[in-house]
N, C-alpha and C positions, 0 to 999 in steps of 0.2 A: 493504177496503171492506166494510161490513156491510149486508146486505139483509134486509128483513123477510120476503121471499119470493124464491125463485130465479127469475130470468127464463127464458123458454123458450129463448132463443138464447144461453145461457151458454157453450156450447162454441165459438161462433163469434166472440165478442167478444175482441178482442186489445187490450191496453193498450200504447200506444207509450211507450217509455222511452228516455231519452238519457243519454249519458255526456259531460260537459262537459270539454273540454281547453283549457287556457290556456297560450299561449306568452308567458311572463312578460317576456322580453327585448324583445318587440315592443310591449308595452303602454305607453301614455303616461299611464295613470291618468285618463282622461276620465270614467269612471263611467257611460257610456251603457248598457253591458250590465247593470249593477247596477240602474239606475233604471228601465229599460224591460222587464226580465224579467217576463213575465206570471205566473210561478209563484214569484217571490222565491227563486230558487235561489242567487244570488250575494250577496256582501257585500264591503265594503271591508276590505282587510287592513292590518295594521300594518307588514308587512315591505316592503323596497324591492327593486326590480329593479336591473339593472346600469346603467340610465339615471337612477336616483334617483326613480322614480315608484312609487306604491302600486298594484300589480296587484290585480285582484279575487281573492277566495277563494271556494271553493265551500262554501256554508253548508248547503244541504239537497239533496244529490245525488239523493235518491230522488224529489224532486218534478219533475225535469226530464222533459218530455214530448217532447223532440227537435223543438221547433218551429223551430229554426234562427234565431230572431229575434236572438239575440246575435251570430251571424255576420253577419247582414244589417246591423246597426246599428254594428258596430265599424269605425271609420275606418282602423284599422291592421292588420286581419285577424289579430288576436292571440287570437281565441277561436273555437272550433268545437265542434260536438257530433257524436257518432257514435251510431248506433242501438244500443241495448243489446238483449240477447236478449229476444225477446217473452215476455210473461207473460199467460196467459189468465185471465179472471175466475174460472174454475172452480178455478184453482190458489191463489187467494186464500182467506182464511178467510171462509166464508159461514156466519154464525151468526144 
């Protein structure tokens, strides 16, 4: 993120990040997680799982903010996210 000036509370701001995990054999390929992801992290894949469905693929893992919306909307409990190590704003390039 690029700032034109440094905020006063830079040391206190923590950016939440997540790591998405897909249990491919549970997925039935409904696409809810892809369609309703607020950050467009997932995409449809071309490969098949053991049931013959297309599970989602992770398109942009760095955009995940660990909102858990994919978990809440998945009818088969085939996707979940875990919190990634926190990264402070001051650790990003401020130029």
